[in-house]
C-alpha positions in Angstrom: 49.6 -10.6 38.9 47.0 -9.4 41.5 43.4 -10.7 41.1 40.6 -8.8 43.0 38.2 -10.8 45.0 34.6 -10.9 43.8 31.9 -9.1 45.8 29.2 -11.6 44.7 29.7 -14.1 47.6 26.4 -15.5 48.9 24.3 -13.2 46.7 21.6 -15.8 46.2 21.5 -16.5 49.9 21.2 -12.8 50.9 18.3 -12.3 48.4 16.4 -15.2 49.9 17.0 -13.9 53.4 15.7 -10.4 52.4 12.6 -12.0 50.8 11.9 -14.1 53.9 12.2 -11.0 56.1 9.8 -9.0 53.9 7.2 -11.8 53.9 7.5 -12.0 57.7 6.9 -8.2 58.0 3.8 -8.4 55.9 2.6 -11.4 57.9 3.1 -9.5 61.1 1.0 -6.6 59.7 -1.8 -8.9 58.7 -1.8 -10.8 62.0 -1.3 -14.4 62.6 -4.9 -15.4 63.1 -6.1 -14.6 59.6 -9.4 -13.4 61.0 -11.2 -10.2 60.1 -11.4 -7.6 62.8 -14.3 -5.1 62.8 -11.8 -2.3 63.0 -10.2 -3.6 59.8 -13.5 -3.1 57.9 -14.2 0.3 56.4 -17.6 0.3 58.2 -19.5 3.6 58.1 -20.3 3.7 61.8 -22.1 7.1 61.5 -24.3 5.7 58.7 -25.2 2.6 60.8 -26.0 4.8 63.8 -28.1 7.1 61.7 -30.0 4.1 60.2 -30.8 2.8 63.6 -31.8 6.3 64.8 -34.1 6.8 61.8 -35.7 3.4 62.4 -36.3 4.2 66.1 -37.8 7.6 65.2 -40.1 6.0 62.7 -41.2 3.3 65.1 -41.7 5.9 67.8 -43.8 8.0 65.5 -46.0 5.0 64.5 -46.6 4.2 68.1 -47.1 7.8 69.1 -49.6 8.5 66.2 -51.5 5.4 67.2 -51.5 6.5 70.8 -52.6 10.0 70.0 -55.3 8.6 67.7 -56.4 6.3 70.5 -56.5 9.2 72.9 -58.6 11.2 70.4 -61.0 8.3 70.1 -61.1 8.0 73.9 -61.9 11.7 74.2 -64.6 11.4 71.5 -66.2 8.4 73.2 -66.0 10.2 76.6 -67.7 13.2 75.1 -70.4 11.1 73.6 -71.0 9.2 76.8 -71.4 12.6 78.6 -73.9 13.6 76.0 -75.7 10.3 76.4 -75.9 10.9 80.1 -77.2 14.4 79.7 -79.8 13.2 77.2 -81.0 10.5 79.5 -81.2 12.9 82.3 -83.2 15.3 80.1 -85.5 12.6 78.9 -86.0 11.3 82.4 -87.1 14.8 83.6 -89.5 15.1 80.7 -91.0 11.7 81.4 -91.5 12.7 85.0 -93.5 15.7 83.8 -95.6 13.5 81.5 -96.2 11.1 84.4 -97.3 14.0 86.5 -99.6 15.1 83.7 -101.2 11.6 83.5 -101.8 11.6 87.2 -103.3 15.1 87.1 -105.6 14.0 84.2 -106.9 11.2 86.4 -107.4 13.6 89.3 -109.4 16.0 87.1 -111.5 13.1 85.7 -112.4 12.0 89.2 -113.2 15.6 90.2 -115.6 15.8 87.3 -117.1 12.5 88.2 -116.5 11.1 84.7 -116.3 7.3 84.6 -113.3 5.7 82.9 -115.5 3.7 80.5 -118.0 6.4 79.8 -118.7 7.8 76.3 -117.4 11.2 77.3 -114.0 9.7 78.4 -113.8 7.5 75.2 -114.5 10.6 73.0 -111.8 12.5 74.9 -109.2 9.7 74.4 -110.1 9.7 70.7 -109.6 13.5 70.5 -106.2 13.1 72.3 -105.2 10.3 69.8 -106.1 12.6 66.9 -103.7 15.2 68.3 -100.9 12.6 68.6 -101.6 11.4 65.0 -101.0 14.9 63.7 -97.5 15.1 65.4 -94.8 14.5 62.8 -93.1 11.2 63.3 -95.4 10.0 66.0 -96.4 6.8 64.2 -99.9 7.0 65.5 -102.6 6.2 62.9 -106.4 6.3 63.0 -108.8 3.6 61.8 -111.7 4.4 59.4 -114.2 4.0 62.3 -112.2 6.5 64.4 -112.1 8.9 61.4 -115.9 8.8 61.1 -116.4 9.3 64.8 -114.1 12.3 64.8 -116.1 13.9 62.0 -119.2 13.6 64.2 -117.3 15.1 67.2 -116.3 18.1 65.2 -119.9 19.0 64.9 -120.4 18.8 68.7 -119.5 21.0 71.6 -116.7 19.9 73.9 -117.6 19.3 77.5 -115.8 21.4 80.2 -113.9 18.4 81.3 -112.8 17.6 77.7 -111.8 21.2 77.0 -109.6 21.4 80.2 -107.9 18.1 79.5 -107.2 19.0 75.8 -105.8 22.4 76.9 -103.5 20.6 79.4 -102.4 18.2 76.7 -101.2 21.1 74.5 -99.0 22.3 77.3 -97.4 18.9 77.5 -96.3 18.9 73.8 -92.9 20.5 74.9 -92.1 17.5 77.0 -93.2 15.1 74.3 -90.8 16.9 71.9 -88.0 16.6 74.5 -88.6 12.9 74.9 -88.8 12.2 71.2 -85.7 14.3 70.3 -83.6 12.9 73.2 -84.6 9.3 72.2 -83.5 9.9 68.6 -80.2 11.4 69.7 -79.6 8.7 72.3 -80.2 6.0 69.6 -77.7 7.7 67.3 -75.0 8.3 70.0 -75.2 4.8 71.3 -74.9 3.4 67.8 -71.8 5.5 67.2 -70.2 4.4 70.5 -71.0 0.7 69.7 -69.5 1.2 66.2 -66.3 2.6 67.6 -66.0 -0.2 70.1 -66.4 -2.8 67.3 -63.8 -1.1 65.1 -61.4 -1.1 68.0 -61.9 -4.8 68.4 -61.3 -5.4 64.7 -58.3 -3.1 64.2 -56.7 -2.8 67.7 -54.7 0.4 66.8 -52.0 0.0 69.5 -51.5 -3.7 68.7 -51.2 -2.9 65.0 -48.9 0.1 65.8 -46.6 -2.1 67.9 -46.4 -4.7 65.1 -45.6 -2.0 62.6 -42.9 -0.5 64.9 -41.3 -3.9 65.4 -41.3 -4.5 61.7 -39.6 -1.1 61.1 -36.9 -1.9 63.7 -36.4 -5.4 62.3 -36.0 -4.1 58.7 -33.5 -1.6 60.0 -31.5 -4.3 61.7 -31.5 -6.3 58.5 -30.3 -3.3 56.5 -27.5 -2.8 59.0 -26.5 -6.4 58.9 -26.6 -6.2 55.1 -24.3 -3.2 55.1 -21.8 -5.0 57.4 -21.9 -8.2 55.2 -21.3 -6.2 52.1 -18.4 -4.3 53.7 -16.9 -7.6 55.0 -17.2 -9.1 51.6 -15.5 -6.2 50.0 -12.8 -6.4 52.6 -12.3 -10.1 52.0 -12.2 -9.5 48.2 -9.6 -6.8 48.6 -7.5 -9.0 51.0 -7.7 -11.9 48.6 -6.6 -9.7 45.7 -3.7 -8.3 47.7 -2.6 -11.9 48.6 -2.8 -12.9 44.9 -0.7 -9.8 44.0 1.9 -10.7 46.7 2.0 -14.3 45.5 2.6 -13.1 42.0 5.4 -10.8 43.2 7.1 -13.6 45.1 6.8 -15.9 42.0 8.3 -13.2 39.8 11.2 -12.6 42.3 11.9 -16.4 42.5 11.9 -16.7 38.7 14.3 -13.7 38.5 16.6 -15.3 41.1 16.5 -18.6 39.2 17.4 -16.9 36.0 20.3 -15.0 37.8 21.6 -18.2 39.3 21.4 -20.0 36.0 23.2 -17.0 34.4 26.0 -17.1 37.0 26.3 -20.9 36.7 26.7 -20.5 33.0 29.2 -17.7 33.5 31.3 -19.9 35.9 31.2 -22.8 33.5 32.3 -20.5 30.7 35.1 -19.0 32.8 36.3 -22.5 33.8 36.4 -23.5 30.1 38.3 -20.3 29.3 40.7 -21.0 32.1 41.3 -24.5 30.9 41.9 -23.3 27.3 44.2 -20.6 28.7 46.2 -23.1 30.7 46.6 -25.4 27.6 47.8 -22.6 25.4 49.8 -20.7 28.0 53.6 -21.2 28.1 54.9 -23.2 31.1 56.6 -20.2 32.8 53.4 -18.1 32.7 51.3 -21.0 33.9 53.7 -21.4 36.9 53.4 -17.7 37.6 49.6 -18.0 37.4 49.8 -21.0 39.7 51.8 -18.9 42.1 49.2 -16.2 41.9 46.6 -18.8 42.6 48.4 -19.9 45.6 48.6 -16.3 46.8 44.8 -16.0 46.3 44.2 -19.2 48.1 46.3 -18.1 51.0 44.4 -14.8 51.1 41.1 -16.6 51.0 42.2 -19.0 53.7 43.1 -16.0 55.9 39.6 -14.7 55.3 38.2 -18.1 56.3 40.2 -18.1 59.5 39.2 -14.6 60.4 35.5 -15.1 59.6 35.5 -18.7 61.1 33.9 -20.0 57.9 34.2 -23.4 56.4 35.7 -24.1 53.0 32.4 -25.3 51.5 30.8 -21.9 52.2 33.3 -20.0 49.9 33.9 -22.4 47.0 32.1 -20.1 44.8 34.3 -17.2 45.9 37.5 -19.2 45.2 36.5 -19.8 41.7 35.9 -16.1 41.2 39.2 -15.2 42.8 41.0 -17.6 40.6 39.7 -15.7 37.6 
């Protein structure tokens, strides 16, 4: 009787070795540090760069707009200052003309020999005042006594001196208009320039623009950091899920191996019982022949041990299989 040797020697040990190797390969792929590398994250670098670029462009636009607005205001103020200078020059020239007129009036008075406190001079000054009161916006008003005296003068002839001075006074109305108009415009322009200066002090456009630009860049950085954190969290969650799946697979393999070992243990026990029953029921001659076959098997196994340099304990399981 020839009994074939079982091929199931060290099956359990081989399975454990393979599992250990597989786990080591996965560990090598993951890296020994367990840390998360930026290159492992699925970070949309283009999106991050685009986000930063957009923020920089917005910040630059805010500052540029503020700068351009500031330059426009500067140009407007410069233009108004030039106008103010021109108006002051024009008013100054008109005032010189009026001063020359007043000096000329005094020369004419002296040439006519009219005293400064004379009735003729006082009536002339009242007539000049009347002309000023009739000018729109002059602010000159006449008293009741003056009104009564003017009514009397309307009935009288003007002296030569009075007529000459009144005629001269009419020719000076142009300069009076220049002075009045320039003073009105000067008042308006100066008020506008002062208003612009006050508004600048309150708002400080460039300072506000810089703060707004800084806020834009800061918000963009926060968004980028948020994107990175979300991506890292997703990566950690995926890695944790993968580890849990691996642990579940290992557990299932171990349970399957335990079941297989239990099954083989049961089969060996059952085979041993059958062998004992067979030995009890087998005729002596057949049992001896079986014993001889067992010896042959043992010898063959011993040769394997000698060739493979194994120890007897390592193949006990194999001897039982061979005996069957």
